[in-house]
PDBQT receptor file of N, H, CA, C and O in Angstrom, charges set to zero:
ATOM      1  N   MET A   1     -55.991  30.789   4.728  1.00  0.00    +0.000 N 
ATOM      2  CA  MET A   1     -55.515  29.771   3.860  1.00  0.00    +0.000 C 
ATOM      3  C   MET A   1     -54.101  30.114   3.414  1.00  0.00    +0.000 C 
ATOM      4  O   MET A   1     -53.804  31.263   3.088  1.00  0.00    +0.000 OA
ATOM      5  N   THR A   2     -53.241  29.116   3.402  1.00  0.00    +0.000 N 
ATOM      6  H   THR A   2     -53.482  28.182   3.666  1.00  0.00    +0.000 HD
ATOM      7  CA  THR A   2     -51.856  29.379   3.014  1.00  0.00    +0.000 C 
ATOM      8  C   THR A   2     -51.638  28.936   1.586  1.00  0.00    +0.000 C 
ATOM      9  O   THR A   2     -52.285  28.019   1.081  1.00  0.00    +0.000 OA
ATOM     10  N   THR A   3     -50.724  29.605   0.968  1.00  0.00    +0.000 N 
ATOM     11  H   THR A   3     -50.197  30.350   1.378  1.00  0.00    +0.000 HD
ATOM     12  CA  THR A   3     -50.414  29.250  -0.426  1.00  0.00    +0.000 C 
ATOM     13  C   THR A   3     -49.303  28.209  -0.452  1.00  0.00    +0.000 C 
ATOM     14  O   THR A   3     -48.646  27.946   0.554  1.00  0.00    +0.000 OA
ATOM     15  N   ASP A   4     -49.117  27.637  -1.610  1.00  0.00    +0.000 N 
ATOM     16  H   ASP A   4     -49.651  27.851  -2.428  1.00  0.00    +0.000 HD
ATOM     17  CA  ASP A   4     -48.083  26.611  -1.751  1.00  0.00    +0.000 C 
ATOM     18  C   ASP A   4     -46.689  27.180  -1.498  1.00  0.00    +0.000 C 
ATOM     19  O   ASP A   4     -45.851  26.490  -0.917  1.00  0.00    +0.000 OA
ATOM     20  N   SER A   5     -46.422  28.386  -1.905  1.00  0.00    +0.000 N 
ATOM     21  H   SER A   5     -47.102  28.946  -2.377  1.00  0.00    +0.000 HD
ATOM     22  CA  SER A   5     -45.095  28.972  -1.713  1.00  0.00    +0.000 C 
ATOM     23  C   SER A   5     -44.837  29.227  -0.233  1.00  0.00    +0.000 C 
ATOM     24  O   SER A   5     -43.701  29.100   0.225  1.00  0.00    +0.000 OA
ATOM     25  N   ALA A   6     -45.850  29.578   0.505  1.00  0.00    +0.000 N 
ATOM     26  H   ALA A   6     -46.773  29.681   0.134  1.00  0.00    +0.000 HD
ATOM     27  CA  ALA A   6     -45.689  29.789   1.941  1.00  0.00    +0.000 C 
ATOM     28  C   ALA A   6     -45.437  28.463   2.643  1.00  0.00    +0.000 C 
ATOM     29  O   ALA A   6     -44.671  28.415   3.606  1.00  0.00    +0.000 OA
ATOM     30  N   MET A   7     -46.054  27.405   2.188  1.00  0.00    +0.000 N 
ATOM     31  H   MET A   7     -46.675  27.444   1.406  1.00  0.00    +0.000 HD
ATOM     32  CA  MET A   7     -45.852  26.093   2.789  1.00  0.00    +0.000 C 
ATOM     33  C   MET A   7     -44.444  25.582   2.492  1.00  0.00    +0.000 C 
ATOM     34  O   MET A   7     -43.831  24.908   3.321  1.00  0.00    +0.000 OA
ATOM     35  N   ALA A   8     -43.943  25.905   1.313  1.00  0.00    +0.000 N 
ATOM     36  H   ALA A   8     -44.441  26.452   0.640  1.00  0.00    +0.000 HD
ATOM     37  CA  ALA A   8     -42.612  25.457   0.952  1.00  0.00    +0.000 C 
ATOM     38  C   ALA A   8     -41.576  26.130   1.842  1.00  0.00    +0.000 C 
ATOM     39  O   ALA A   8     -40.570  25.517   2.199  1.00  0.00    +0.000 OA
ATOM     40  N   ASP A   9     -41.816  27.381   2.198  1.00  0.00    +0.000 N 
ATOM     41  H   ASP A   9     -42.634  27.878   1.908  1.00  0.00    +0.000 HD
ATOM     42  CA  ASP A   9     -40.883  28.092   3.060  1.00  0.00    +0.000 C 
ATOM     43  C   ASP A   9     -40.927  27.539   4.481  1.00  0.00    +0.000 C 
ATOM     44  O   ASP A   9     -39.907  27.563   5.169  1.00  0.00    +0.000 OA
ATOM     45  N   GLU A  10     -42.045  27.056   4.932  1.00  0.00    +0.000 N 
ATOM     46  H   GLU A  10     -42.874  27.037   4.373  1.00  0.00    +0.000 HD
ATOM     47  CA  GLU A  10     -42.195  26.575   6.286  1.00  0.00    +0.000 C 
ATOM     48  C   GLU A  10     -41.942  25.078   6.423  1.00  0.00    +0.000 C 
ATOM     49  O   GLU A  10     -41.998  24.544   7.531  1.00  0.00    +0.000 OA
ATOM     50  N   ALA A  11     -41.669  24.403   5.334  1.00  0.00    +0.000 N 
ATOM     51  H   ALA A  11     -41.623  24.837   4.434  1.00  0.00    +0.000 HD
ATOM     52  CA  ALA A  11     -41.476  22.951   5.384  1.00  0.00    +0.000 C 
ATOM     53  C   ALA A  11     -40.211  22.646   6.187  1.00  0.00    +0.000 C 
ATOM     54  O   ALA A  11     -39.197  23.328   6.033  1.00  0.00    +0.000 OA
ATOM     55  N   PRO A  12     -40.270  21.632   7.036  1.00  0.00    +0.000 N 
ATOM     56  CA  PRO A  12     -39.086  21.304   7.827  1.00  0.00    +0.000 C 
ATOM     57  C   PRO A  12     -37.950  20.793   6.913  1.00  0.00    +0.000 C 
ATOM     58  O   PRO A  12     -38.161  20.034   5.967  1.00  0.00    +0.000 OA
ATOM     59  N   VAL A  13     -36.783  21.240   7.244  1.00  0.00    +0.000 N 
ATOM     60  H   VAL A  13     -36.611  21.857   8.012  1.00  0.00    +0.000 HD
ATOM     61  CA  VAL A  13     -35.619  20.844   6.455  1.00  0.00    +0.000 C 
ATOM     62  C   VAL A  13     -34.935  19.678   7.158  1.00  0.00    +0.000 C 
ATOM     63  O   VAL A  13     -34.578  19.768   8.332  1.00  0.00    +0.000 OA
ATOM     64  N   GLU A  14     -34.761  18.601   6.437  1.00  0.00    +0.000 N 
ATOM     65  H   GLU A  14     -35.051  18.527   5.483  1.00  0.00    +0.000 HD
ATOM     66  CA  GLU A  14     -34.104  17.442   7.003  1.00  0.00    +0.000 C 
ATOM     67  C   GLU A  14     -32.617  17.513   6.637  1.00  0.00    +0.000 C 
ATOM     68  O   GLU A  14     -32.245  17.684   5.476  1.00  0.00    +0.000 OA
ATOM     69  N   GLU A  15     -31.805  17.380   7.645  1.00  0.00    +0.000 N 
ATOM     70  H   GLU A  15     -32.107  17.242   8.589  1.00  0.00    +0.000 HD
ATOM     71  CA  GLU A  15     -30.372  17.383   7.374  1.00  0.00    +0.000 C 
ATOM     72  C   GLU A  15     -29.944  15.976   7.000  1.00  0.00    +0.000 C 
ATOM     73  O   GLU A  15     -30.214  15.014   7.720  1.00  0.00    +0.000 OA
ATOM     74  N   VAL A  16     -29.289  15.876   5.892  1.00  0.00    +0.000 N 
ATOM     75  H   VAL A  16     -29.070  16.658   5.307  1.00  0.00    +0.000 HD
ATOM     76  CA  VAL A  16     -28.817  14.581   5.427  1.00  0.00    +0.000 C 
ATOM     77  C   VAL A  16     -27.344  14.467   5.776  1.00  0.00    +0.000 C 
ATOM     78  O   VAL A  16     -26.527  15.298   5.379  1.00  0.00    +0.000 OA
ATOM     79  N   GLN A  17     -27.030  13.445   6.509  1.00  0.00    +0.000 N 
ATOM     80  H   GLN A  17     -27.695  12.771   6.831  1.00  0.00    +0.000 HD
ATOM     81  CA  GLN A  17     -25.630  13.246   6.863  1.00  0.00    +0.000 C 
ATOM     82  C   GLN A  17     -24.968  12.417   5.777  1.00  0.00    +0.000 C 
ATOM     83  O   GLN A  17     -25.469  11.372   5.364  1.00  0.00    +0.000 OA
ATOM     84  N   GLU A  18     -23.829  12.918   5.333  1.00  0.00    +0.000 N 
ATOM     85  H   GLU A  18     -23.422  13.768   5.669  1.00  0.00    +0.000 HD
ATOM     86  CA  GLU A  18     -23.086  12.169   4.326  1.00  0.00    +0.000 C 
ATOM     87  C   GLU A  18     -22.372  11.024   5.023  1.00  0.00    +0.000 C 
ATOM     88  O   GLU A  18     -21.932  11.160   6.165  1.00  0.00    +0.000 OA
ATOM     89  N   PRO A  19     -22.262   9.912   4.342  1.00  0.00    +0.000 N 
ATOM     90  CA  PRO A  19     -21.568   8.788   4.973  1.00  0.00    +0.000 C 
ATOM     91  C   PRO A  19     -20.104   9.147   5.235  1.00  0.00    +0.000 C 
ATOM     92  O   PRO A  19     -19.453   9.816   4.432  1.00  0.00    +0.000 OA
ATOM     93  N   VAL A  20     -19.628   8.698   6.346  1.00  0.00    +0.000 N 
ATOM     94  H   VAL A  20     -20.157   8.155   6.998  1.00  0.00    +0.000 HD
ATOM     95  CA  VAL A  20     -18.248   8.981   6.724  1.00  0.00    +0.000 C 
ATOM     96  C   VAL A  20     -17.341   8.083   5.901  1.00  0.00    +0.000 C 
ATOM     97  O   VAL A  20     -17.477   6.860   5.893  1.00  0.00    +0.000 OA
ATOM     98  N   LYS A  21     -16.419   8.725   5.213  1.00  0.00    +0.000 N 
ATOM     99  H   LYS A  21     -16.309   9.719   5.219  1.00  0.00    +0.000 HD
ATOM    100  CA  LYS A  21     -15.478   7.950   4.410  1.00  0.00    +0.000 C 
ATOM    101  C   LYS A  21     -14.385   7.437   5.334  1.00  0.00    +0.000 C 
ATOM    102  O   LYS A  21     -13.747   8.197   6.063  1.00  0.00    +0.000 OA
ATOM    103  N   GLU A  22     -14.194   6.149   5.282  1.00  0.00    +0.000 N 
ATOM    104  H   GLU A  22     -14.712   5.532   4.690  1.00  0.00    +0.000 HD
ATOM    105  CA  GLU A  22     -13.147   5.569   6.109  1.00  0.00    +0.000 C 
ATOM    106  C   GLU A  22     -11.811   5.771   5.416  1.00  0.00    +0.000 C 
ATOM    107  O   GLU A  22     -11.632   5.419   4.250  1.00  0.00    +0.000 OA
ATOM    108  N   VAL A  23     -10.907   6.330   6.142  1.00  0.00    +0.000 N 
ATOM    109  H   VAL A  23     -11.053   6.616   7.089  1.00  0.00    +0.000 HD
ATOM    110  CA  VAL A  23      -9.579   6.565   5.592  1.00  0.00    +0.000 C 
ATOM    111  C   VAL A  23      -8.782   5.277   5.735  1.00  0.00    +0.000 C 
ATOM    112  O   VAL A  23      -8.588   4.752   6.831  1.00  0.00    +0.000 OA
ATOM    113  N   ALA A  24      -8.336   4.799   4.605  1.00  0.00    +0.000 N 
ATOM    114  H   ALA A  24      -8.494   5.225   3.714  1.00  0.00    +0.000 HD
ATOM    115  CA  ALA A  24      -7.545   3.563   4.639  1.00  0.00    +0.000 C 
ATOM    116  C   ALA A  24      -6.190   3.894   5.239  1.00  0.00    +0.000 C 
ATOM    117  O   ALA A  24      -5.450   4.732   4.723  1.00  0.00    +0.000 OA
ATOM    118  N   GLN A  25      -5.885   3.232   6.316  1.00  0.00    +0.000 N 
ATOM    119  H   GLN A  25      -6.485   2.551   6.735  1.00  0.00    +0.000 HD
ATOM    120  CA  GLN A  25      -4.609   3.486   6.958  1.00  0.00    +0.000 C 
ATOM    121  C   GLN A  25      -3.535   2.717   6.219  1.00  0.00    +0.000 C 
ATOM    122  O   GLN A  25      -3.640   1.513   5.988  1.00  0.00    +0.000 OA
ATOM    123  N   GLU A  26      -2.493   3.460   5.854  1.00  0.00    +0.000 N 
ATOM    124  H   GLU A  26      -2.409   4.439   6.041  1.00  0.00    +0.000 HD
ATOM    125  CA  GLU A  26      -1.390   2.824   5.162  1.00  0.00    +0.000 C 
ATOM    126  C   GLU A  26      -0.612   1.982   6.165  1.00  0.00    +0.000 C 
ATOM    127  O   GLU A  26      -0.392   2.402   7.302  1.00  0.00    +0.000 OA
ATOM    128  N   PRO A  27      -0.208   0.821   5.750  1.00  0.00    +0.000 N 
ATOM    129  CA  PRO A  27       0.573   0.002   6.677  1.00  0.00    +0.000 C 
ATOM    130  C   PRO A  27       1.900   0.681   6.975  1.00  0.00    +0.000 C 
ATOM    131  O   PRO A  27       2.518   1.292   6.102  1.00  0.00    +0.000 OA
ATOM    132  N   GLU A  28       2.316   0.564   8.204  1.00  0.00    +0.000 N 
ATOM    133  H   GLU A  28       1.814   0.069   8.914  1.00  0.00    +0.000 HD
ATOM    134  CA  GLU A  28       3.574   1.180   8.595  1.00  0.00    +0.000 C 
ATOM    135  C   GLU A  28       4.709   0.465   7.887  1.00  0.00    +0.000 C 
ATOM    136  O   GLU A  28       4.804  -0.762   7.886  1.00  0.00    +0.000 OA
ATOM    137  N   VAL A  29       5.557   1.267   7.292  1.00  0.00    +0.000 N 
ATOM    138  H   VAL A  29       5.480   2.264   7.293  1.00  0.00    +0.000 HD
ATOM    139  CA  VAL A  29       6.688   0.692   6.586  1.00  0.00    +0.000 C 
ATOM    140  C   VAL A  29       7.796   0.460   7.603  1.00  0.00    +0.000 C 
ATOM    141  O   VAL A  29       8.319   1.394   8.212  1.00  0.00    +0.000 OA
ATOM    142  N   VAL A  30       8.127  -0.777   7.762  1.00  0.00    +0.000 N 
ATOM    143  H   VAL A  30       7.702  -1.536   7.268  1.00  0.00    +0.000 HD
ATOM    144  CA  VAL A  30       9.183  -1.137   8.694  1.00  0.00    +0.000 C 
ATOM    145  C   VAL A  30      10.448  -1.327   7.883  1.00  0.00    +0.000 C 
ATOM    146  O   VAL A  30      10.522  -2.178   6.996  1.00  0.00    +0.000 OA
ATOM    147  N   LYS A  31      11.440  -0.514   8.207  1.00  0.00    +0.000 N 
ATOM    148  H   LYS A  31      11.380   0.177   8.927  1.00  0.00    +0.000 HD
ATOM    149  CA  LYS A  31      12.694  -0.637   7.487  1.00  0.00    +0.000 C 
ATOM    150  C   LYS A  31      13.404  -1.889   7.959  1.00  0.00    +0.000 C 
ATOM    151  O   LYS A  31      13.763  -2.033   9.127  1.00  0.00    +0.000 OA
ATOM    152  N   ALA A  32      13.590  -2.775   7.022  1.00  0.00    +0.000 N 
ATOM    153  H   ALA A  32      13.298  -2.658   6.072  1.00  0.00    +0.000 HD
ATOM    154  CA  ALA A  32      14.307  -3.998   7.351  1.00  0.00    +0.000 C 
ATOM    155  C   ALA A  32      15.799  -3.670   7.405  1.00  0.00    +0.000 C 
ATOM    156  O   ALA A  32      16.291  -2.833   6.648  1.00  0.00    +0.000 OA
ATOM    157  N   GLU A  33      16.488  -4.324   8.284  1.00  0.00    +0.000 N 
ATOM    158  H   GLU A  33      16.089  -5.004   8.899  1.00  0.00    +0.000 HD
ATOM    159  CA  GLU A  33      17.914  -4.088   8.362  1.00  0.00    +0.000 C 
ATOM    160  C   GLU A  33      18.559  -4.599   7.094  1.00  0.00    +0.000 C 
ATOM    161  O   GLU A  33      18.288  -5.710   6.640  1.00  0.00    +0.000 OA
ATOM    162  N   GLN A  34      19.421  -3.766   6.531  1.00  0.00    +0.000 N 
ATOM    163  H   GLN A  34      19.641  -2.863   6.900  1.00  0.00    +0.000 HD
ATOM    164  CA  GLN A  34      20.105  -4.153   5.312  1.00  0.00    +0.000 C 
ATOM    165  C   GLN A  34      21.324  -4.986   5.671  1.00  0.00    +0.000 C 
ATOM    166  O   GLN A  34      21.975  -4.777   6.695  1.00  0.00    +0.000 OA
ATOM    167  N   SER A  35      21.604  -5.921   4.808  1.00  0.00    +0.000 N 
ATOM    168  H   SER A  35      21.076  -6.092   3.976  1.00  0.00    +0.000 HD
ATOM    169  CA  SER A  35      22.789  -6.739   5.038  1.00  0.00    +0.000 C 
ATOM    170  C   SER A  35      24.029  -5.911   4.710  1.00  0.00    +0.000 C 
ATOM    171  O   SER A  35      23.943  -4.859   4.077  1.00  0.00    +0.000 OA
ATOM    172  N   PHE A  36      25.160  -6.397   5.146  1.00  0.00    +0.000 N 
ATOM    173  H   PHE A  36      25.230  -7.252   5.661  1.00  0.00    +0.000 HD
ATOM    174  CA  PHE A  36      26.427  -5.696   4.890  1.00  0.00    +0.000 C 
ATOM    175  C   PHE A  36      26.643  -5.531   3.390  1.00  0.00    +0.000 C 
ATOM    176  O   PHE A  36      27.122  -4.492   2.936  1.00  0.00    +0.000 OA
ATOM    177  N   HIS A  37      26.289  -6.553   2.628  1.00  0.00    +0.000 N 
ATOM    178  H   HIS A  37      25.900  -7.397   2.997  1.00  0.00    +0.000 HD
ATOM    179  CA  HIS A  37      26.465  -6.501   1.176  1.00  0.00    +0.000 C 
ATOM    180  C   HIS A  37      25.615  -5.394   0.567  1.00  0.00    +0.000 C 
ATOM    181  O   HIS A  37      26.083  -4.675  -0.316  1.00  0.00    +0.000 OA
ATOM    182  N   GLN A  38      24.374  -5.245   1.022  1.00  0.00    +0.000 N 
ATOM    183  H   GLN A  38      23.994  -5.829   1.739  1.00  0.00    +0.000 HD
ATOM    184  CA  GLN A  38      23.487  -4.213   0.486  1.00  0.00    +0.000 C 
ATOM    185  C   GLN A  38      23.987  -2.820   0.838  1.00  0.00    +0.000 C 
ATOM    186  O   GLN A  38      23.912  -1.912   0.010  1.00  0.00    +0.000 OA
ATOM    187  N   VAL A  39      24.493  -2.637   2.050  1.00  0.00    +0.000 N 
ATOM    188  H   VAL A  39      24.554  -3.374   2.722  1.00  0.00    +0.000 HD
ATOM    189  CA  VAL A  39      25.025  -1.335   2.459  1.00  0.00    +0.000 C 
ATOM    190  C   VAL A  39      26.264  -1.000   1.638  1.00  0.00    +0.000 C 
ATOM    191  O   VAL A  39      26.421   0.129   1.174  1.00  0.00    +0.000 OA
ATOM    192  N   LEU A  40      27.142  -1.986   1.461  1.00  0.00    +0.000 N 
ATOM    193  H   LEU A  40      27.014  -2.903   1.838  1.00  0.00    +0.000 HD
ATOM    194  CA  LEU A  40      28.364  -1.785   0.691  1.00  0.00    +0.000 C 
ATOM    195  C   LEU A  40      28.040  -1.436  -0.761  1.00  0.00    +0.000 C 
ATOM    196  O   LEU A  40      28.672  -0.562  -1.353  1.00  0.00    +0.000 OA
ATOM    197  N   LYS A  41      27.058  -2.122  -1.324  1.00  0.00    +0.000 N 
ATOM    198  H   LYS A  41      26.544  -2.833  -0.843  1.00  0.00    +0.000 HD
ATOM    199  CA  LYS A  41      26.641  -1.858  -2.702  1.00  0.00    +0.000 C 
ATOM    200  C   LYS A  41      26.087  -0.442  -2.838  1.00  0.00    +0.000 C 
ATOM    201  O   LYS A  41      26.401   0.254  -3.803  1.00  0.00    +0.000 OA
ATOM    202  N   THR A  42      25.270  -0.011  -1.883  1.00  0.00    +0.000 N 
ATOM    203  H   THR A  42      25.015  -0.577  -1.099  1.00  0.00    +0.000 HD
ATOM    204  CA  THR A  42      24.706   1.341  -1.908  1.00  0.00    +0.000 C 
ATOM    205  C   THR A  42      25.802   2.390  -1.815  1.00  0.00    +0.000 C 
ATOM    206  O   THR A  42      25.780   3.379  -2.548  1.00  0.00    +0.000 OA
ATOM    207  N   LYS A  43      26.753   2.184  -0.927  1.00  0.00    +0.000 N 
ATOM    208  H   LYS A  43      26.771   1.381  -0.332  1.00  0.00    +0.000 HD
ATOM    209  CA  LYS A  43      27.861   3.137  -0.779  1.00  0.00    +0.000 C 
ATOM    210  C   LYS A  43      28.707   3.167  -2.047  1.00  0.00    +0.000 C 
ATOM    211  O   LYS A  43      29.141   4.239  -2.470  1.00  0.00    +0.000 OA
ATOM    212  N   PHE A  44      28.948   2.019  -2.657  1.00  0.00    +0.000 N 
ATOM    213  H   PHE A  44      28.595   1.148  -2.314  1.00  0.00    +0.000 HD
ATOM    214  CA  PHE A  44      29.777   1.959  -3.862  1.00  0.00    +0.000 C 
ATOM    215  C   PHE A  44      29.107   2.694  -5.007  1.00  0.00    +0.000 C 
ATOM    216  O   PHE A  44      29.765   3.432  -5.740  1.00  0.00    +0.000 OA
ATOM    217  N   ILE A  45      27.794   2.498  -5.170  1.00  0.00    +0.000 N 
ATOM    218  H   ILE A  45      27.260   1.899  -4.574  1.00  0.00    +0.000 HD
ATOM    219  CA  ILE A  45      27.066   3.182  -6.240  1.00  0.00    +0.000 C 
ATOM    220  C   ILE A  45      27.025   4.681  -5.968  1.00  0.00    +0.000 C 
ATOM    221  O   ILE A  45      27.160   5.482  -6.893  1.00  0.00    +0.000 OA
ATOM    222  N   GLY A  46      26.841   5.065  -4.706  1.00  0.00    +0.000 N 
ATOM    223  H   GLY A  46      26.732   4.414  -3.955  1.00  0.00    +0.000 HD
ATOM    224  CA  GLY A  46      26.779   6.480  -4.343  1.00  0.00    +0.000 C 
ATOM    225  C   GLY A  46      28.122   7.177  -4.480  1.00  0.00    +0.000 C 
ATOM    226  O   GLY A  46      28.182   8.385  -4.708  1.00  0.00    +0.000 OA
ATOM    227  N   GLY A  47      29.192   6.418  -4.340  1.00  0.00    +0.000 N 
ATOM    228  H   GLY A  47      29.144   5.437  -4.155  1.00  0.00    +0.000 HD
ATOM    229  CA  GLY A  47      30.532   6.992  -4.474  1.00  0.00    +0.000 C 
ATOM    230  C   GLY A  47      30.867   7.850  -3.268  1.00  0.00    +0.000 C 
ATOM    231  O   GLY A  47      30.519   7.516  -2.136  1.00  0.00    +0.000 OA
ATOM    232  N   GLY A  48      31.539   8.944  -3.519  1.00  0.00    +0.000 N 
ATOM    233  H   GLY A  48      31.822   9.216  -4.439  1.00  0.00    +0.000 HD
ATOM    234  CA  GLY A  48      31.965   9.826  -2.443  1.00  0.00    +0.000 C 
ATOM    235  C   GLY A  48      33.436   9.600  -2.160  1.00  0.00    +0.000 C 
ATOM    236  O   GLY A  48      33.903   8.462  -2.224  1.00  0.00    +0.000 OA
ATOM    237  N   PRO A  49      34.177  10.644  -1.849  1.00  0.00    +0.000 N 
ATOM    238  CA  PRO A  49      35.629  10.520  -1.666  1.00  0.00    +0.000 C 
ATOM    239  C   PRO A  49      36.028   9.655  -0.475  1.00  0.00    +0.000 C 
ATOM    240  O   PRO A  49      37.050   8.971  -0.526  1.00  0.00    +0.000 OA
ATOM    241  N   GLU A  50      35.232   9.676   0.598  1.00  0.00    +0.000 N 
ATOM    242  H   GLU A  50      34.401  10.232   0.639  1.00  0.00    +0.000 HD
ATOM    243  CA  GLU A  50      35.601   8.885   1.776  1.00  0.00    +0.000 C 
ATOM    244  C   GLU A  50      35.576   7.393   1.460  1.00  0.00    +0.000 C 
ATOM    245  O   GLU A  50      36.526   6.671   1.761  1.00  0.00    +0.000 OA
ATOM    246  N   PHE A  51      34.499   6.944   0.863  1.00  0.00    +0.000 N 
ATOM    247  H   PHE A  51      33.727   7.531   0.619  1.00  0.00    +0.000 HD
ATOM    248  CA  PHE A  51      34.363   5.516   0.584  1.00  0.00    +0.000 C 
ATOM    249  C   PHE A  51      35.282   5.082  -0.551  1.00  0.00    +0.000 C 
ATOM    250  O   PHE A  51      35.919   4.032  -0.474  1.00  0.00    +0.000 OA
ATOM    251  N   MET A  52      35.347   5.893  -1.604  1.00  0.00    +0.000 N 
ATOM    252  H   MET A  52      34.829   6.746  -1.666  1.00  0.00    +0.000 HD
ATOM    253  CA  MET A  52      36.159   5.501  -2.752  1.00  0.00    +0.000 C 
ATOM    254  C   MET A  52      37.648   5.520  -2.410  1.00  0.00    +0.000 C 
ATOM    255  O   MET A  52      38.427   4.809  -3.044  1.00  0.00    +0.000 OA
ATOM    256  N   GLY A  53      38.058   6.310  -1.430  1.00  0.00    +0.000 N 
ATOM    257  H   GLY A  53      37.425   6.887  -0.914  1.00  0.00    +0.000 HD
ATOM    258  CA  GLY A  53      39.453   6.288  -0.972  1.00  0.00    +0.000 C 
ATOM    259  C   GLY A  53      39.800   4.942  -0.366  1.00  0.00    +0.000 C 
ATOM    260  O   GLY A  53      40.901   4.430  -0.564  1.00  0.00    +0.000 OA
ATOM    261  N   ILE A  54      38.857   4.368   0.377  1.00  0.00    +0.000 N 
ATOM    262  H   ILE A  54      37.962   4.784   0.538  1.00  0.00    +0.000 HD
ATOM    263  CA  ILE A  54      39.065   3.044   0.972  1.00  0.00    +0.000 C 
ATOM    264  C   ILE A  54      39.185   1.997  -0.133  1.00  0.00    +0.000 C 
ATOM    265  O   ILE A  54      40.027   1.102  -0.057  1.00  0.00    +0.000 OA
ATOM    266  N   VAL A  55      38.340   2.110  -1.163  1.00  0.00    +0.000 N 
ATOM    267  H   VAL A  55      37.656   2.837  -1.226  1.00  0.00    +0.000 HD
ATOM    268  CA  VAL A  55      38.394   1.180  -2.284  1.00  0.00    +0.000 C 
ATOM    269  C   VAL A  55      39.741   1.298  -2.992  1.00  0.00    +0.000 C 
ATOM    270  O   VAL A  55      40.344   0.281  -3.336  1.00  0.00    +0.000 OA
ATOM    271  N   LEU A  56      40.219   2.507  -3.212  1.00  0.00    +0.000 N 
ATOM    272  H   LEU A  56      39.729   3.333  -2.933  1.00  0.00    +0.000 HD
ATOM    273  CA  LEU A  56      41.512   2.732  -3.863  1.00  0.00    +0.000 C 
ATOM    274  C   LEU A  56      42.643   2.148  -3.037  1.00  0.00    +0.000 C 
ATOM    275  O   LEU A  56      43.547   1.516  -3.584  1.00  0.00    +0.000 OA
ATOM    276  N   LEU A  57      42.605   2.350  -1.735  1.00  0.00    +0.000 N 
ATOM    277  H   LEU A  57      41.870   2.863  -1.291  1.00  0.00    +0.000 HD
ATOM    278  CA  LEU A  57      43.635   1.805  -0.854  1.00  0.00    +0.000 C 
ATOM    279  C   LEU A  57      43.666   0.276  -0.923  1.00  0.00    +0.000 C 
ATOM    280  O   LEU A  57      44.740  -0.323  -0.963  1.00  0.00    +0.000 OA
ATOM    281  N   CYS A  58      42.497  -0.349  -0.936  1.00  0.00    +0.000 N 
ATOM    282  H   CYS A  58      41.624   0.138  -0.904  1.00  0.00    +0.000 HD
ATOM    283  CA  CYS A  58      42.432  -1.812  -1.053  1.00  0.00    +0.000 C 
ATOM    284  C   CYS A  58      43.001  -2.281  -2.387  1.00  0.00    +0.000 C 
ATOM    285  O   CYS A  58      43.701  -3.292  -2.440  1.00  0.00    +0.000 OA
ATOM    286  N   LEU A  59      42.706  -1.559  -3.459  1.00  0.00    +0.000 N 
ATOM    287  H   LEU A  59      42.137  -0.738  -3.416  1.00  0.00    +0.000 HD
ATOM    288  CA  LEU A  59      43.245  -1.944  -4.764  1.00  0.00    +0.000 C 
ATOM    289  C   LEU A  59      44.765  -1.825  -4.798  1.00  0.00    +0.000 C 
ATOM    290  O   LEU A  59      45.444  -2.700  -5.336  1.00  0.00    +0.000 OA
ATOM    291  N   ILE A  60      45.295  -0.763  -4.235  1.00  0.00    +0.000 N 
ATOM    292  H   ILE A  60      44.744  -0.052  -3.798  1.00  0.00    +0.000 HD
ATOM    293  CA  ILE A  60      46.751  -0.560  -4.212  1.00  0.00    +0.000 C 
ATOM    294  C   ILE A  60      47.413  -1.649  -3.374  1.00  0.00    +0.000 C 
ATOM    295  O   ILE A  60      48.417  -2.227  -3.789  1.00  0.00    +0.000 OA
ATOM    296  N   LEU A  61      46.854  -1.932  -2.194  1.00  0.00    +0.000 N 
ATOM    297  H   LEU A  61      46.038  -1.462  -1.857  1.00  0.00    +0.000 HD
ATOM    298  CA  LEU A  61      47.430  -2.993  -1.349  1.00  0.00    +0.000 C 
ATOM    299  C   LEU A  61      47.319  -4.356  -2.021  1.00  0.00    +0.000 C 
ATOM    300  O   LEU A  61      48.231  -5.173  -1.894  1.00  0.00    +0.000 OA
ATOM    301  N   GLY A  62      46.249  -4.616  -2.718  1.00  0.00    +0.000 N 
ATOM    302  H   GLY A  62      45.508  -3.952  -2.821  1.00  0.00    +0.000 HD
ATOM    303  CA  GLY A  62      46.093  -5.873  -3.451  1.00  0.00    +0.000 C 
ATOM    304  C   GLY A  62      47.140  -6.036  -4.528  1.00  0.00    +0.000 C 
ATOM    305  O   GLY A  62      47.691  -7.122  -4.707  1.00  0.00    +0.000 OA
ATOM    306  N   LEU A  63      47.419  -4.954  -5.252  1.00  0.00    +0.000 N 
ATOM    307  H   LEU A  63      46.972  -4.072  -5.107  1.00  0.00    +0.000 HD
ATOM    308  CA  LEU A  63      48.453  -5.011  -6.291  1.00  0.00    +0.000 C 
ATOM    309  C   LEU A  63      49.835  -5.181  -5.680  1.00  0.00    +0.000 C 
ATOM    310  O   LEU A  63      50.670  -5.897  -6.232  1.00  0.00    +0.000 OA
ATOM    311  N   ALA A  64      50.091  -4.528  -4.537  1.00  0.00    +0.000 N 
ATOM    312  H   ALA A  64      49.412  -3.946  -4.088  1.00  0.00    +0.000 HD
ATOM    313  CA  ALA A  64      51.394  -4.624  -3.889  1.00  0.00    +0.000 C 
ATOM    314  C   ALA A  64      51.640  -6.041  -3.382  1.00  0.00    +0.000 C 
ATOM    315  O   ALA A  64      52.759  -6.546  -3.481  1.00  0.00    +0.000 OA
ATOM    316  N   ILE A  65      50.629  -6.677  -2.850  1.00  0.00    +0.000 N 
ATOM    317  H   ILE A  65      49.720  -6.267  -2.770  1.00  0.00    +0.000 HD
ATOM    318  CA  ILE A  65      50.806  -8.035  -2.331  1.00  0.00    +0.000 C 
ATOM    319  C   ILE A  65      50.939  -9.033  -3.482  1.00  0.00    +0.000 C 
ATOM    320  O   ILE A  65      51.683 -10.009  -3.383  1.00  0.00    +0.000 OA
ATOM    321  N   ARG A  66      50.221  -8.786  -4.557  1.00  0.00    +0.000 N 
ATOM    322  H   ARG A  66      49.616  -7.993  -4.637  1.00  0.00    +0.000 HD
ATOM    323  CA  ARG A  66      50.225  -9.709  -5.702  1.00  0.00    +0.000 C 
ATOM    324  C   ARG A  66      51.593  -9.732  -6.379  1.00  0.00    +0.000 C 
ATOM    325  O   ARG A  66      52.065 -10.804  -6.758  1.00  0.00    +0.000 OA
ATOM    326  N   TYR A  67      52.238  -8.587  -6.539  1.00  0.00    +0.000 N 
ATOM    327  H   TYR A  67      51.854  -7.716  -6.231  1.00  0.00    +0.000 HD
ATOM    328  CA  TYR A  67      53.497  -8.530  -7.296  1.00  0.00    +0.000 C 
ATOM    329  C   TYR A  67      54.669  -8.317  -6.385  1.00  0.00    +0.000 C 
ATOM    330  O   TYR A  67      55.807  -8.244  -6.850  1.00  0.00    +0.000 OA
TER     331      TYR A  67
């Protein structure tokens, strides 16, 4: 005769599979082409000597033509 503790040790173990979590795929971010105005605005805000030199040259030429 077997005891309850012996039966518990011999009881078949059922493996429970956890549900597979579906990974939500992020939509691919497609970089839209920026218009000339948007690129110019970004460069102006960012500054930098190369771009700001062009702006300075345009201002000087504008003043020279005006007067």
